[in-house]
C-alpha positions as CSV (number, residue, x, y, z in Angstrom):
1,M,16.9,54.9,-94.2
2,N,18.2,53.2,-91.1
3,Q,16.5,54.1,-87.8
4,S,18.6,55.7,-85.1
5,P,19.4,53.7,-82.0
6,N,17.2,56.1,-79.9
7,N,14.2,55.5,-82.2
8,T,14.8,51.8,-82.1
9,E,14.9,51.7,-78.4
10,E,11.7,53.8,-78.2
11,Y,9.9,51.5,-80.7
12,I,11.0,48.4,-78.7
13,S,9.8,49.9,-75.4
14,L,6.4,50.8,-76.7
15,K,6.0,47.4,-78.3
16,D,7.0,45.7,-75.0
17,I,4.5,47.8,-73.1
18,F,1.7,47.0,-75.6
19,L,2.6,43.2,-75.5
20,G,2.7,43.4,-71.7
21,I,-0.8,44.8,-71.5
22,I,-2.1,42.1,-73.9
23,S,-0.4,39.4,-71.8
24,Y,-2.1,40.7,-68.6
25,V,-5.5,40.9,-70.3
26,A,-4.9,37.4,-71.6
27,E,-4.0,36.2,-68.2
28,V,-7.2,37.6,-66.7
29,F,-9.2,36.2,-69.7
30,R,-7.8,32.7,-68.9
31,Y,-9.8,32.8,-65.6
32,K,-13.0,34.3,-67.1
33,Y,-15.2,31.4,-66.1
34,A,-13.9,31.5,-62.5
35,L,-14.3,35.3,-62.4
36,V,-17.9,35.1,-63.6
37,L,-18.7,32.2,-61.2
38,V,-17.3,34.0,-58.1
39,G,-18.9,37.2,-59.2
40,L,-22.3,35.5,-59.5
41,I,-21.9,33.9,-56.1
42,I,-20.9,37.1,-54.3
43,G,-23.5,39.2,-56.2
44,G,-26.1,36.6,-55.4
45,I,-25.2,36.6,-51.7
46,M,-25.4,40.4,-51.5
47,A,-28.8,40.3,-53.4
48,F,-30.1,37.7,-51.0
49,L,-29.1,39.6,-47.9
50,T,-30.7,42.8,-49.3
51,F,-33.9,40.9,-50.3
52,S,-34.1,39.3,-46.9
53,K,-33.8,42.5,-45.0
54,P,-37.2,43.9,-43.8
55,P,-38.3,47.2,-45.4
56,M,-37.7,50.4,-43.4
57,Y,-40.6,52.6,-42.5
58,S,-39.6,56.3,-42.3
59,E,-41.8,59.3,-41.5
60,K,-41.2,62.9,-40.6
61,L,-42.6,65.4,-38.2
62,T,-42.0,69.1,-38.9
63,F,-42.9,72.0,-36.6
64,M,-41.6,75.4,-35.6
65,M,-41.2,77.4,-32.4
66,D,-41.7,81.1,-32.8
67,E,-39.1,82.6,-30.5
68,K,-39.3,86.1,-32.1
69,S,-42.8,87.1,-31.1
70,G,-43.7,88.8,-27.8
71,E,-41.6,87.8,-24.9
72,A,-41.0,84.2,-26.0
73,V,-37.3,84.8,-26.4
74,Q,-36.9,85.3,-22.6
75,G,-38.8,82.0,-22.1
76,L,-36.4,80.2,-24.5
77,N,-33.4,81.5,-22.6
78,L,-34.6,79.6,-19.5
79,L,-33.8,76.4,-21.4
80,S,-30.2,77.4,-21.7
81,G,-29.9,76.7,-18.0
82,L,-30.4,73.0,-18.7
83,F,-27.3,73.0,-20.8
84,G,-25.2,75.6,-19.0
85,G,-24.7,79.2,-19.9
86,G,-26.6,81.6,-22.1
87,A,-27.0,81.2,-25.8
88,S,-28.4,83.0,-28.8
89,G,-31.7,82.2,-30.4
90,G,-30.3,80.0,-33.0
91,E,-28.2,78.0,-30.4
92,N,-31.3,77.7,-28.2
93,L,-33.2,76.2,-31.1
94,S,-30.4,73.7,-31.8
95,R,-30.4,72.6,-28.2
96,I,-34.1,72.3,-28.0
97,I,-34.0,69.9,-31.0
98,E,-31.5,67.7,-29.0
99,L,-34.1,67.2,-26.3
100,F,-35.8,64.7,-28.6
101,E,-33.1,62.3,-27.9
102,S,-32.8,62.9,-24.1
103,K,-33.6,60.1,-21.7
104,K,-36.4,62.1,-20.1
105,I,-38.3,62.6,-23.4
106,I,-37.6,59.2,-24.8
107,H,-38.6,57.4,-21.5
108,N,-41.8,59.4,-21.2
109,T,-42.7,58.6,-24.8
110,L,-42.1,54.9,-24.3
111,F,-44.6,54.8,-21.5
112,D,-47.4,56.5,-23.4
113,S,-50.4,54.1,-23.8
114,I,-51.2,53.6,-27.5
115,E,-53.4,51.1,-29.4
116,I,-51.8,48.8,-31.9
117,R,-54.0,46.2,-33.6
118,G,-56.8,46.7,-31.1
119,K,-54.5,46.3,-28.1
120,S,-53.9,49.2,-25.8
121,D,-50.6,49.1,-23.9
122,Y,-47.4,51.0,-23.2
123,L,-45.4,51.8,-26.3
124,A,-42.5,50.1,-24.6
125,N,-44.4,46.8,-24.4
126,H,-45.6,47.2,-28.0
127,F,-41.9,47.5,-28.9
128,F,-41.3,44.1,-27.3
129,E,-44.3,42.6,-29.1
130,E,-43.3,44.0,-32.5
131,Y,-39.6,43.2,-32.5
132,G,-39.2,40.5,-29.9
133,I,-36.7,40.8,-27.1
134,H,-34.4,38.2,-28.7
135,N,-34.3,40.2,-32.0
136,L,-33.6,43.4,-30.1
137,I,-30.7,41.9,-28.4
138,S,-29.3,40.3,-31.6
139,S,-29.0,43.8,-33.0
140,Y,-25.9,44.3,-30.9
141,K,-22.8,43.4,-32.9
142,K,-20.8,40.4,-31.9
143,I,-17.1,39.4,-32.0
144,G,-17.5,35.7,-32.8
145,P,-19.9,34.3,-30.2
146,F,-19.4,37.3,-27.8
147,Y,-21.3,40.5,-27.7
148,K,-19.3,43.7,-27.8
149,T,-21.1,44.7,-24.6
150,S,-22.0,42.0,-22.1
151,W,-25.2,43.2,-20.4
152,P,-27.8,42.4,-23.2
153,K,-27.0,38.7,-22.9
154,R,-28.5,38.8,-19.4
155,L,-31.9,39.8,-20.8
156,L,-32.2,36.5,-22.7
157,D,-33.2,34.8,-19.5
158,D,-36.6,36.5,-19.7
159,T,-37.7,37.1,-23.3
160,D,-41.3,37.4,-22.2
161,F,-40.7,40.4,-20.0
162,R,-43.2,43.3,-20.1
163,F,-43.4,46.5,-18.1
164,T,-46.3,46.5,-15.5
165,H,-46.0,50.2,-14.4
166,A,-44.6,53.5,-15.6
167,S,-42.9,54.8,-12.4
168,I,-39.4,54.9,-13.9
169,D,-37.8,56.3,-10.7
170,K,-39.0,53.1,-8.9
171,F,-37.7,50.6,-11.6
172,T,-35.6,47.7,-10.4
173,D,-32.2,47.0,-12.0
174,K,-33.8,44.4,-14.3
175,E,-36.4,46.9,-15.5
176,N,-33.8,49.5,-16.1
177,L,-31.8,47.1,-18.3
178,Y,-34.9,46.4,-20.5
179,L,-35.6,50.2,-20.6
180,R,-32.0,50.7,-21.7
181,L,-32.4,48.1,-24.4
182,L,-35.3,50.2,-25.9
183,F,-33.6,53.5,-25.4
184,E,-30.5,52.4,-27.3
185,K,-32.7,50.9,-30.0
186,V,-34.3,54.3,-30.6
187,T,-31.3,56.6,-30.2
188,G,-28.6,54.1,-31.5
189,K,-25.0,53.6,-30.4
190,E,-22.3,53.5,-33.0
191,N,-19.6,51.8,-30.9
192,I,-21.7,48.7,-30.5
193,G,-23.2,48.7,-34.0
194,L,-26.6,50.1,-33.3
195,P,-27.9,52.5,-36.0
196,T,-29.8,55.6,-35.0
197,L,-33.5,55.4,-35.7
198,L,-34.4,58.9,-34.4
199,N,-32.8,61.8,-36.2
200,S,-33.3,65.6,-36.1
201,S,-32.5,68.6,-38.2
202,L,-33.0,72.3,-37.9
203,D,-33.2,75.0,-40.5
204,E,-32.0,78.0,-38.5
205,G,-33.1,80.5,-41.2
206,S,-36.8,79.5,-41.0
207,G,-36.7,78.0,-37.5
208,I,-38.4,74.8,-38.9
209,M,-37.4,71.6,-37.1
210,T,-37.7,68.1,-38.6
211,I,-37.7,64.9,-36.7
212,T,-37.3,61.7,-38.7
213,M,-38.1,58.2,-37.3
214,T,-37.1,55.1,-39.3
215,S,-37.7,51.6,-38.1
216,E,-38.7,48.2,-39.3
217,R,-42.2,48.5,-37.9
218,P,-44.6,51.2,-39.2
219,E,-46.6,51.2,-35.9
220,I,-43.5,51.9,-33.9
221,T,-42.4,54.7,-36.3
222,F,-45.9,56.3,-36.0
223,G,-46.1,55.8,-32.2
224,I,-42.7,57.3,-31.5
225,L,-43.2,60.4,-33.7
226,T,-46.7,61.2,-32.6
227,N,-46.0,60.9,-28.8
228,I,-42.5,62.3,-28.7
229,Y,-43.8,65.7,-30.0
230,H,-46.3,66.1,-27.2
231,H,-43.7,65.4,-24.5
232,L,-41.2,67.8,-26.0
233,S,-43.7,70.6,-26.6
234,S,-45.1,70.2,-23.0
235,F,-41.6,70.2,-21.5
236,F,-40.5,73.1,-23.6
237,I,-43.5,75.3,-22.7
238,E,-43.1,74.3,-19.0
239,K,-39.5,75.3,-18.9
240,S,-40.1,78.5,-20.9
241,T,-42.7,79.7,-18.4
242,E,-41.3,78.2,-15.2
243,K,-40.3,81.5,-13.6
244,Q,-43.5,83.2,-14.4
245,T,-45.6,80.3,-13.2
246,K,-43.8,80.2,-9.9
247,T,-44.3,84.0,-9.5
248,Y,-48.0,83.6,-10.4
249,N,-48.5,80.8,-7.8
250,I,-46.7,82.8,-5.0
251,I,-48.9,85.8,-5.7
252,K,-52.0,83.6,-5.8
253,V,-51.2,82.1,-2.4
254,K,-50.6,85.6,-1.0
255,K,-53.9,86.9,-2.5
256,D,-55.8,84.0,-1.0
257,S,-54.2,84.5,2.4
258,V,-55.0,88.3,2.4
259,L,-58.6,87.5,1.3
260,T,-59.0,85.1,4.2
261,S,-57.6,87.7,6.7
262,L,-59.9,90.3,5.2
263,K,-63.0,88.2,5.6
264,T,-62.0,87.5,9.2
265,A,-61.4,91.2,10.0
266,E,-64.7,92.2,8.3
267,Y,-66.6,89.6,10.3
268,Q,-64.9,90.8,13.6
269,L,-65.8,94.5,12.8
270,A,-69.4,93.6,12.0
271,D,-69.7,91.5,15.1
272,F,-68.3,94.3,17.3
273,K,-70.7,96.8,15.9
274,D,-73.6,94.5,16.4
275,S,-72.6,93.8,20.0
276,N,-72.0,97.4,20.9
277,R,-74.7,99.1,19.0
278,K,-76.0,101.3,21.9
279,L,-72.8,101.2,24.1
280,V,-70.2,103.8,23.2
281,T,-67.0,103.8,25.3
282,V,-63.5,105.1,24.6
283,K,-62.1,101.6,24.6
284,G,-64.9,100.4,22.4
285,Y,-64.3,103.3,20.0
286,L,-60.5,102.5,19.9
287,K,-61.2,98.8,19.1
288,Q,-63.6,99.8,16.3
289,L,-61.0,102.2,14.9
290,R,-58.4,99.4,15.0
291,L,-60.7,96.9,13.3
292,E,-61.7,99.5,10.6
293,R,-58.0,100.3,10.0
294,E,-57.2,96.6,9.7
295,V,-60.0,96.1,7.2
296,T,-58.8,99.2,5.2
297,I,-55.2,97.9,5.1
298,L,-56.3,94.4,4.1
299,N,-58.6,95.9,1.4
300,V,-55.6,97.8,-0.1
301,M,-53.4,94.7,0.1
302,Y,-56.0,92.5,-1.5
303,A,-56.5,95.0,-4.3
304,E,-52.7,95.2,-4.9
305,A,-52.5,91.4,-4.9
306,V,-55.2,91.1,-7.4
307,K,-53.5,93.7,-9.6
308,Q,-50.2,91.9,-9.4
309,M,-51.8,88.6,-10.1
310,E,-53.5,89.9,-13.3
311,A,-50.2,91.4,-14.4
312,T,-48.4,88.2,-13.8
313,D,-51.0,86.2,-15.6
314,F,-50.6,88.5,-18.6
315,A,-46.9,88.1,-18.5
316,L,-47.2,84.3,-18.2
317,K,-49.5,84.2,-21.3
318,N,-47.2,86.6,-23.1
319,K,-44.1,84.5,-22.5
320,T,-45.7,81.2,-23.5
321,P,-43.9,80.2,-26.7
322,V,-45.9,79.4,-29.8
323,V,-45.4,75.8,-31.1
324,Q,-46.8,75.4,-34.6
325,I,-47.2,72.0,-36.2
326,I,-46.4,72.0,-39.9
327,D,-46.7,68.3,-40.8
328,L,-47.7,65.4,-38.5
329,P,-47.0,61.8,-39.4
330,T,-49.8,60.2,-41.3
331,R,-50.9,56.6,-41.9
332,P,-50.2,54.4,-43.8
333,I,-46.5,54.7,-43.6
334,L,-45.0,53.0,-46.7
335,G,-41.9,50.9,-46.5
336,N,-38.7,51.6,-48.3
337,K,-36.4,48.7,-49.4
338,E,-33.0,48.7,-51.2
339,S,-32.9,47.2,-54.7
340,Y,-31.6,43.7,-54.6
341,V,-30.9,43.9,-58.4
342,K,-28.6,46.9,-57.8
343,K,-26.9,45.0,-55.0
344,F,-26.3,42.0,-57.3
345,I,-24.8,44.2,-60.0
346,L,-22.6,46.0,-57.6
347,G,-21.5,42.8,-56.0
348,F,-20.7,41.1,-59.3
349,M,-18.7,44.1,-60.6
350,F,-16.8,44.7,-57.4
351,T,-15.8,41.0,-57.2
352,T,-14.7,40.6,-60.8
353,I,-12.7,43.8,-60.7
354,L,-11.0,42.9,-57.4
355,L,-10.2,39.4,-58.6
356,S,-8.9,40.7,-61.9
357,I,-6.5,43.0,-60.1
358,L,-5.3,40.1,-57.9
359,I,-4.7,38.0,-61.0
360,M,-2.6,40.7,-62.6
361,L,-0.6,41.3,-59.4
362,R,0.1,37.6,-59.3
363,K,1.3,37.6,-62.9
364,F,3.5,40.6,-62.2
365,A,5.1,38.9,-59.2
366,V,5.7,35.7,-61.2
367,D,7.3,37.6,-64.1
368,I,9.7,39.4,-61.7
369,V,10.8,36.1,-60.2
370,R,11.2,34.6,-63.7
371,N,13.3,37.5,-65.0
372,D,15.6,37.4,-61.9
373,N,16.3,33.7,-62.6
């Protein structure tokens, strides 16, 4: 039986497609040694770069702030003033966690004195010792020989710089630049190619906060996490109880002032009675009444001040939030490193697949030009 023209055309088309696929595979196979060689080279380069990278040391700090017990919620609301406007409990917790990356908290942490390898110094100076100022500056991405931002290059003039005092508000321009170098190393800056070392997360359901620090130096990871918690908790508690503390101090000053006046009035009354023991005059009697009245009034004022002071002290303690540590960072911190074998395999496969596609595209273009001619 003779095939119909339609069947013949369909048969020819499928055959051409099949032969075309074979020709493309054959074309790729012609360059098999080149593909393998280039794949091995690229895979080897990626494996070497991964192998030469220092391990990263990561550790976590978890804690929670109980804002539902007692009057602590009102204390938390005081923090909203730092960011503008009021906020709900969950929003307050989210904003509190962001304080870990604020300049105030990071700067104070960097100027804590800690001991590393038997040497006690500012954490900032340990940073310079562990990393080296030149390496810190080289972390900034370049476009050719030029840095994306120009100011780090100025710090290469003094790679032995160390901080000699912790009065940040009195820092010179030079000291502020070195401080900025450390701050950006910790918090990162995407537009200039610096990864973030300090990260935070919040489980709003449980109120558990997690701070993660990852760096190339285990001592730095441990030092940052351990000290940053103390500064944040102190700052948080201070701001939460700021209003009550001010009220307490005002009442305390008033109570002390009343007590001083009371003692003076009591002494004057006693002195008057001693001096006029046997002499009773109308004027003397009036003065005695006036002094006794003054002592009585001051006694009432002092008693009221003591009462207010006790009430304010109770309110202050009641509004102090509870900061509960769940897990503190512990030593030793183990390093984590990417698998250079996996990088080699990925590099090899990516290179061979990409080159195979390019070879097929090249053949496709050549075939088109040949058919046109």
